[in-house]
Structures are given as structure tokens and as C-alpha cells.
C-alpha positions as CSV (number, residue, x, y, z in Angstrom):
1,M,-130.6,57.9,-136.6
2,T,-129.9,54.5,-136.7
3,T,-126.7,52.9,-136.5
4,I,-126.1,48.7,-138.2
5,S,-123.0,47.3,-136.9
6,Q,-120.2,46.1,-138.7
7,E,-118.5,42.6,-137.8
8,P,-114.5,42.8,-136.6
9,L,-112.7,42.7,-139.4
10,K,-111.0,39.4,-140.3
11,V,-106.7,40.0,-140.2
12,A,-106.0,36.8,-141.9
13,S,-103.6,34.7,-140.3
14,D,-100.0,33.6,-141.2
15,E,-100.7,30.2,-141.2
16,R,-100.6,27.8,-143.3
17,R,-103.1,24.9,-143.2
18,W,-100.9,22.0,-142.2
19,S,-102.3,20.3,-146.1
20,D,-100.5,23.0,-147.9
21,F,-97.3,22.3,-146.5
22,I,-97.7,18.1,-146.7
23,V,-98.6,19.1,-150.3
24,R,-95.6,21.3,-151.3
25,E,-93.1,18.7,-149.3
26,T,-94.5,16.2,-151.2
27,W,-93.8,18.0,-154.8
28,V,-90.9,18.4,-153.7
29,S,-89.6,15.1,-151.9
30,L,-90.8,13.7,-154.9
31,A,-88.6,16.1,-157.4
32,I,-85.7,15.1,-155.5
33,S,-86.2,11.4,-155.5
34,V,-86.7,11.7,-159.4
35,I,-83.4,13.5,-159.5
36,W,-81.2,10.7,-157.8
37,L,-83.1,8.4,-159.4
38,S,-82.1,10.1,-163.3
39,V,-78.7,9.8,-161.6
40,L,-78.6,6.0,-160.5
41,F,-80.2,4.8,-163.7
42,D,-77.4,6.8,-165.6
43,A,-75.1,5.0,-162.9
44,I,-75.9,1.6,-163.8
45,Y,-76.8,1.8,-167.5
46,G,-74.9,5.1,-168.8
47,P,-72.0,5.1,-171.0
48,N,-68.5,6.2,-169.4
49,I,-66.4,8.5,-170.2
50,V,-63.4,7.6,-171.8
51,T,-60.0,10.1,-172.5
52,S,-56.4,9.0,-174.1
53,S,-53.7,11.1,-175.3
54,S,-52.9,12.1,-178.6
55,G,-49.8,9.0,-178.8
56,G,-51.7,6.5,-177.1
57,S,-50.9,5.3,-174.0
58,D,-52.5,7.2,-171.4
59,S,-55.9,6.4,-170.6
60,A,-58.5,6.8,-167.9
61,V,-62.2,5.6,-167.7
62,V,-64.5,7.7,-165.7
63,P,-68.0,6.6,-165.1
64,S,-70.6,9.3,-166.7
65,A,-72.5,9.5,-163.1
66,V,-70.0,12.0,-161.8
67,V,-70.4,14.7,-164.2
68,V,-74.7,13.7,-163.3
69,S,-74.0,13.7,-159.9
70,V,-72.6,16.8,-159.7
71,F,-75.3,18.8,-161.6
72,A,-78.1,16.7,-159.3
73,F,-77.4,18.3,-156.6
74,L,-76.9,21.6,-157.6
75,A,-80.7,20.5,-158.5
76,T,-81.3,18.5,-155.2
77,W,-79.8,22.9,-153.4
78,V,-82.0,24.9,-155.3
79,V,-85.6,22.3,-155.4
80,A,-85.0,22.1,-151.3
81,K,-83.8,26.0,-151.0
82,Y,-86.8,28.0,-153.7
83,G,-89.2,24.7,-152.5
84,L,-89.3,24.1,-148.9
85,R,-88.9,27.9,-147.8
86,H,-91.5,29.2,-146.0
87,D,-92.6,32.9,-147.2
88,H,-95.5,35.0,-145.4
89,R,-97.2,35.2,-149.1
90,D,-99.5,33.5,-150.1
């Protein structure tokens, strides 16, 4: 009886290729850069948030970039957390 020897099974490597890692980091850094560029453009060209009391004696002016920067911080946190995580699934 003749038997055919089989090649040993190839185990999938847990290591990611450097090109995959660099490409992923590039897109994440580009997304974060665009988020903060939008804050910059809002700070330069955006309107102010003006509030005044009913009598008109008290008023406050806050740049809208302050509010936008809070949301940009949260977006940066989420993009960095999920974009730069190293999971072992392909």
C-alpha cells in the first residue's frame, strides 16, 4: 500500500505585516488631523456664541470653537481607541 505524505499544516501567523500596520496608522492620523483642522477653521472663520440676559445688561461672547473642540476631543478619543487597537483577528 502506498501512502502520500502531506505537507505540515501551516499555522497562520499572529503577526501583522508592517505594511498593514503603517496603512492603518496613516488613515487614523489623517482622520485625527482632519478633525482638528476643522476646529482650526471654525476658530478662524466660525461665528461666536452670543448670549444676553432678558434686560440686555449682561452678555457673554464665547467662540464656537470652544464647543467644537469638546466634540473634537471626544471624536479623537474614539478614532484613536478603535483605529489603533491591536486585535488578533484578520
